[in-house]
C-alpha positions as CSV (number, residue, x, y, z in Angstrom):
1,M,-93.0,-83.9,-57.5
2,A,-90.3,-85.8,-55.7
3,T,-86.8,-85.4,-56.5
4,A,-84.3,-87.5,-58.4
5,Q,-82.4,-87.3,-55.0
6,Q,-85.1,-87.9,-52.6
7,L,-86.8,-91.3,-54.7
8,K,-83.0,-92.8,-54.5
9,S,-82.8,-92.2,-50.8
10,L,-86.6,-93.4,-50.1
11,L,-85.7,-96.6,-52.2
12,K,-81.9,-96.7,-50.2
13,S,-84.2,-96.2,-47.3
14,Y,-86.2,-99.3,-47.4
15,G,-84.1,-101.4,-48.7
16,E,-81.7,-101.2,-45.5
17,S,-84.4,-101.2,-43.4
18,D,-83.9,-97.7,-42.4
19,N,-87.4,-96.9,-40.5
20,E,-86.1,-93.4,-39.1
21,R,-84.3,-92.2,-42.5
22,F,-87.5,-93.6,-45.0
23,V,-89.9,-91.6,-42.4
24,S,-88.0,-88.2,-43.0
25,V,-87.9,-88.5,-46.7
26,A,-91.5,-89.3,-47.4
27,L,-92.2,-86.1,-45.0
28,Q,-89.9,-84.0,-47.2
29,I,-91.3,-85.1,-50.0
30,A,-95.0,-84.5,-48.5
31,A,-93.5,-81.2,-47.9
32,H,-92.7,-79.9,-51.1
33,E,-96.2,-81.1,-52.8
34,A,-98.0,-78.9,-50.5
35,R,-95.1,-76.5,-51.1
36,T,-96.4,-76.5,-54.7
37,G,-100.2,-76.3,-54.5
38,K,-100.6,-80.2,-54.5
39,G,-102.7,-80.2,-50.8
40,K,-104.8,-83.1,-51.5
41,L,-101.1,-85.5,-52.5
42,A,-99.3,-83.9,-49.9
43,T,-102.0,-84.6,-46.9
44,E,-102.2,-88.0,-48.4
45,L,-98.8,-89.3,-48.4
46,K,-99.1,-87.3,-44.4
47,R,-101.5,-90.5,-43.7
48,L,-99.5,-92.8,-45.3
49,V,-96.7,-92.2,-43.0
50,D,-98.8,-91.6,-39.9
51,E,-100.3,-95.0,-40.1
52,F,-97.1,-96.7,-40.6
53,R,-95.5,-95.0,-37.7
54,D,-98.9,-96.4,-36.1
55,K,-97.7,-99.9,-37.5
56,Q,-94.0,-100.2,-36.0
57,H,-95.6,-98.8,-32.6
58,A,-97.4,-102.0,-32.6
59,T,-94.9,-104.2,-33.5
60,R,-93.1,-102.8,-30.9
61,A,-95.1,-102.6,-28.7
62,G,-95.9,-106.6,-28.8
63,G,-96.1,-107.8,-32.0
64,S,-93.3,-109.9,-34.0
65,V,-90.3,-107.6,-34.6
66,P,-89.4,-107.5,-38.4
67,I,-86.3,-108.7,-39.9
68,A,-83.4,-106.0,-41.3
69,R,-81.7,-107.8,-43.3
70,P,-78.0,-107.1,-42.1
71,H,-75.8,-105.0,-44.8
72,G,-72.6,-103.8,-45.8
73,E,-69.7,-106.0,-43.6
74,L,-73.0,-107.4,-41.5
75,A,-74.0,-109.1,-44.2
76,T,-71.6,-111.6,-44.1
77,L,-70.9,-111.5,-40.4
78,L,-75.0,-112.8,-39.4
79,A,-77.5,-114.6,-41.3
80,A,-80.9,-114.1,-40.6
81,T,-83.8,-115.9,-40.3
82,Y,-86.7,-115.3,-38.8
83,P,-88.0,-119.2,-36.6
84,M,-91.6,-120.6,-36.0
85,T,-90.5,-123.4,-33.2
86,R,-91.3,-122.9,-29.9
87,L,-90.5,-124.2,-27.3
88,S,-92.9,-127.2,-27.0
89,E,-91.8,-128.6,-29.5
90,M,-88.2,-130.3,-28.1
91,V,-87.8,-132.8,-25.5
92,L,-86.7,-130.9,-22.7
93,D,-85.8,-132.2,-19.3
94,D,-87.7,-130.4,-16.3
95,A,-84.8,-128.2,-15.5
96,Q,-83.9,-127.5,-19.1
97,E,-87.5,-126.2,-19.5
98,T,-87.4,-124.3,-15.5
99,Q,-84.6,-122.6,-17.0
100,L,-85.8,-121.3,-20.6
101,R,-89.7,-120.5,-19.1
102,Q,-87.8,-118.3,-17.0
103,V,-85.8,-116.5,-19.2
104,L,-89.4,-115.9,-21.2
105,V,-91.4,-114.5,-18.6
106,E,-88.5,-112.2,-17.4
107,Y,-87.4,-111.0,-21.0
108,R,-91.1,-110.4,-21.3
109,Q,-91.2,-108.3,-18.6
110,Q,-87.8,-106.6,-18.0
111,A,-89.3,-102.9,-18.0
112,K,-90.8,-103.8,-14.9
113,L,-88.0,-105.3,-13.4
114,R,-85.6,-102.5,-14.5
115,E,-88.3,-100.2,-12.6
116,H,-86.6,-102.0,-9.1
117,N,-83.2,-101.2,-10.8
118,L,-82.9,-105.9,-12.0
119,E,-81.9,-107.0,-15.2
120,A,-84.1,-109.9,-17.3
121,K,-81.4,-112.7,-18.3
122,R,-80.7,-112.1,-22.0
123,K,-77.3,-113.8,-21.6
124,L,-77.2,-117.6,-22.0
125,L,-74.2,-120.7,-22.5
126,L,-76.0,-123.8,-23.6
127,V,-73.1,-126.7,-23.2
128,G,-73.6,-130.4,-24.4
129,P,-73.0,-133.1,-26.9
130,P,-73.7,-132.3,-30.8
131,G,-77.0,-132.9,-31.8
132,V,-79.1,-132.2,-28.1
133,G,-81.5,-129.2,-28.9
134,K,-78.7,-126.3,-28.4
135,T,-79.5,-124.4,-31.3
136,M,-82.9,-125.3,-31.9
137,T,-83.6,-123.8,-28.7
138,S,-82.1,-119.9,-29.5
139,W,-84.9,-120.8,-32.8
140,A,-87.2,-121.3,-30.1
141,L,-86.4,-118.7,-28.2
142,A,-86.6,-116.7,-31.1
143,G,-90.1,-118.3,-32.4
144,E,-91.6,-117.8,-28.8
145,L,-90.7,-114.0,-28.2
146,K,-91.4,-113.4,-31.9
147,L,-88.2,-112.0,-32.8
148,P,-85.4,-112.6,-35.8
149,H,-82.8,-114.5,-35.2
150,F,-79.2,-114.6,-35.9
151,T,-76.5,-116.7,-36.0
152,V,-72.8,-115.2,-36.2
153,Q,-70.4,-116.4,-39.4
154,F,-67.5,-117.6,-37.4
155,H,-66.2,-118.2,-40.7
156,S,-66.1,-114.6,-41.9
157,L,-65.5,-113.5,-38.3
158,I,-62.4,-114.8,-37.6
159,T,-59.3,-114.0,-40.2
160,K,-55.8,-114.3,-39.5
161,Y,-55.3,-110.4,-39.2
162,M,-54.7,-108.6,-35.5
163,G,-57.7,-106.7,-34.5
164,E,-59.5,-106.9,-37.4
165,T,-61.2,-109.9,-35.7
166,A,-62.1,-107.9,-32.8
167,A,-63.7,-105.4,-34.9
168,K,-66.3,-107.3,-36.6
169,L,-66.7,-108.7,-33.3
170,F,-67.3,-105.0,-32.2
171,A,-69.9,-104.5,-35.8
172,V,-72.0,-107.5,-33.9
173,F,-72.7,-106.6,-30.5
174,E,-73.2,-103.1,-32.2
175,A,-76.1,-104.9,-34.3
176,M,-78.0,-106.0,-31.7
177,K,-78.2,-102.6,-30.3
178,H,-79.7,-101.4,-33.4
179,T,-81.7,-104.8,-34.5
180,R,-83.5,-106.5,-31.5
181,G,-83.1,-110.1,-32.3
182,V,-81.5,-113.8,-31.2
183,Y,-77.9,-113.7,-31.6
184,L,-76.4,-117.0,-31.2
185,F,-72.8,-117.9,-31.5
186,D,-72.9,-121.6,-32.1
187,E,-70.0,-123.8,-32.1
188,F,-68.6,-121.0,-28.9
189,D,-65.7,-122.7,-28.5
190,A,-63.8,-121.5,-31.6
191,I,-63.9,-118.4,-29.6
192,G,-64.3,-119.2,-25.8
193,A,-61.4,-121.6,-25.6
194,M,-59.2,-121.1,-22.1
195,R,-56.7,-118.5,-21.9
196,G,-53.1,-120.5,-21.5
197,G,-54.3,-123.5,-23.1
198,Q,-51.9,-125.7,-25.2
199,H,-53.1,-124.3,-28.2
200,D,-53.5,-121.0,-26.9
201,V,-53.4,-118.6,-30.2
202,G,-52.5,-114.9,-29.6
203,E,-55.2,-113.1,-32.1
204,I,-57.3,-115.7,-30.5
205,R,-56.9,-114.6,-27.0
206,R,-57.4,-111.2,-28.0
207,V,-60.3,-111.8,-29.4
208,L,-61.6,-114.1,-26.5
209,N,-60.6,-111.1,-24.1
210,S,-62.4,-108.3,-26.5
211,F,-65.9,-111.2,-26.3
212,L,-65.9,-110.6,-22.6
213,Q,-65.2,-107.0,-22.7
214,F,-68.3,-106.4,-25.4
215,L,-70.8,-109.3,-23.1
216,E,-70.2,-107.4,-19.7
217,Q,-71.2,-103.8,-21.5
218,D,-73.8,-105.0,-23.6
219,D,-77.0,-103.2,-22.3
220,S,-79.5,-104.3,-25.0
221,D,-82.2,-105.4,-25.6
222,S,-80.8,-109.0,-27.8
223,L,-80.9,-112.1,-26.2
224,V,-77.2,-113.2,-26.8
225,V,-76.9,-117.7,-27.0
226,A,-73.7,-119.2,-26.7
227,A,-73.2,-123.1,-27.6
228,T,-70.9,-125.1,-27.5
229,N,-70.2,-129.2,-27.5
230,L,-66.3,-128.9,-25.2
231,E,-67.4,-126.9,-22.0
232,A,-64.0,-127.8,-20.9
233,M,-62.1,-126.1,-23.1
234,L,-64.0,-122.6,-22.2
235,D,-62.5,-120.4,-19.8
236,D,-63.1,-119.9,-16.4
237,A,-64.4,-116.2,-17.3
238,L,-66.8,-117.1,-19.1
239,F,-69.6,-118.8,-16.8
240,R,-69.1,-115.7,-15.0
241,R,-70.4,-113.2,-17.6
242,F,-73.5,-115.4,-18.9
243,D,-76.8,-115.1,-16.8
244,E,-77.9,-118.7,-17.4
245,V,-75.5,-122.0,-18.3
246,I,-78.0,-124.5,-19.8
247,T,-76.7,-127.9,-19.5
248,Y,-77.9,-130.5,-22.8
249,H,-77.5,-134.4,-22.6
250,L,-78.2,-137.5,-24.6
251,P,-81.7,-138.2,-24.4
252,G,-83.0,-141.1,-21.7
253,P,-85.7,-143.9,-23.2
254,Y,-88.4,-142.0,-21.3
255,E,-87.0,-138.9,-24.1
256,I,-86.2,-140.9,-26.8
257,A,-90.0,-142.7,-26.9
258,K,-91.4,-138.5,-26.4
259,L,-89.5,-137.6,-29.1
260,L,-90.5,-139.9,-31.6
261,A,-93.9,-140.2,-30.3
262,N,-93.5,-136.0,-31.3
263,R,-92.0,-136.8,-34.5
264,L,-94.3,-138.9,-35.7
265,A,-97.4,-137.5,-34.5
266,A,-99.3,-137.5,-38.1
267,Y,-98.5,-141.3,-38.5
268,S,-99.6,-144.5,-36.4
269,L,-97.5,-145.9,-34.6
270,D,-97.3,-148.5,-31.6
271,S,-97.4,-147.0,-28.1
272,T,-95.9,-150.4,-27.0
273,A,-93.2,-150.0,-29.4
274,L,-92.6,-146.9,-28.7
275,A,-91.1,-147.8,-25.6
276,E,-89.4,-150.4,-26.8
277,M,-87.6,-148.0,-29.3
278,G,-86.8,-146.1,-26.3
279,E,-85.0,-148.6,-25.1
280,Q,-83.0,-149.3,-28.3
281,A,-82.1,-145.9,-29.3
282,A,-79.9,-145.2,-26.0
283,G,-76.9,-143.7,-26.7
284,L,-78.0,-141.6,-29.3
285,S,-78.8,-137.6,-29.8
286,H,-81.8,-136.1,-30.5
287,A,-80.9,-135.4,-34.0
288,E,-79.9,-139.3,-35.2
289,I,-83.7,-140.0,-33.5
290,A,-85.3,-137.3,-35.6
291,R,-83.5,-138.8,-38.2
292,A,-84.4,-142.1,-38.0
293,A,-87.6,-141.1,-37.4
294,D,-87.6,-139.3,-40.2
295,E,-86.3,-143.0,-42.4
296,A,-89.0,-144.3,-41.2
297,A,-91.9,-141.7,-42.2
298,K,-90.6,-141.9,-45.4
299,A,-91.0,-145.3,-46.0
300,A,-94.2,-145.1,-44.7
301,V,-95.1,-142.6,-47.8
302,L,-93.7,-144.7,-50.3
303,A,-95.5,-147.3,-49.5
304,N,-98.4,-145.8,-49.3
305,T,-99.4,-146.4,-45.7
306,R,-99.9,-144.5,-42.8
307,E,-98.7,-146.8,-40.8
308,I,-94.9,-146.8,-39.4
309,E,-93.6,-150.4,-39.5
310,I,-91.7,-151.1,-36.8
311,A,-89.2,-152.9,-38.5
312,A,-87.8,-150.0,-40.5
313,L,-87.6,-147.7,-37.3
314,S,-85.9,-150.3,-35.8
315,G,-83.5,-150.5,-38.5
316,A,-82.5,-146.4,-38.8
317,I,-82.1,-146.8,-35.3
318,A,-79.5,-149.8,-35.4
319,V,-77.9,-148.2,-38.6
320,R,-77.0,-144.9,-36.6
321,L,-76.0,-147.2,-33.4
322,E,-73.5,-149.0,-35.4
323,R,-72.6,-146.2,-36.9
324,K,-71.5,-144.3,-33.2
325,R,-69.8,-147.5,-32.6
326,S,-67.9,-147.6,-35.2
327,L,-66.7,-144.2,-35.5
328,K,-65.8,-144.4,-31.5
329,R,-63.5,-147.9,-32.6
330,V,-61.7,-145.5,-34.9
């Protein structure tokens, strides 16, 4: 029978998603049972361990990478999810889609590239105004590649103590080596701001230097995605460290119409009205347009109909345009 220590170690390794330790302890228990004459039980345990190993190998070979939930200090630094988003769900221009598809192609064939001393694009910088799909892009990359998605929690990463933030940043980059995934540094200007600027803070400058060093040295199989609304604030040295810089912008009339059609696909909506809404909503972000579409959909649901009222959709768009104009006047 397994010892109390072995049982505790087995449960702890399971809770921490430490598969190697879990297998090691399970084999120790099987060996102990064999020594005490319980050969049938030992054989059954060994068979179960072999099945577990086969499943792990199959997952690494092409299935989804299971989430290893961050624990200890990492639990406060990383938020883990498993997105099901796909690039086909996004409204992208030709340049953006070409860049992102190339990232997927290279990542899936990185072993082939390495055979020729070449590296897949893994370090991406996404720049553009709020609400245009930068965060959703990181979800879509994770969904396409069947990888877990980790968002770096800046409120836990950045501290007032000298050196502590860099140490936490180091822990994040170490996690990239041990758990393959998409790691998102959202609102990246929090640490990527230009050195020597008007509001330069010594500790943040040291953190940026550390980030540049860690990013350059990173040789993991994870994707690193940094997103910012404030491209002009970023230090010039950052752009050289990323494999690809992808620029986002507010959608034009055609993209707005396509976004509305995608968002309201489950409802009846006149195609001519879509073109009109595309013109009316010019100046709104993807996120604002999606919310306006949701308002019109909710109105239809509450009215027990699958028909989208153009007046409801137009009104929801008008509210957001006026709100945007009001903010500019302030």
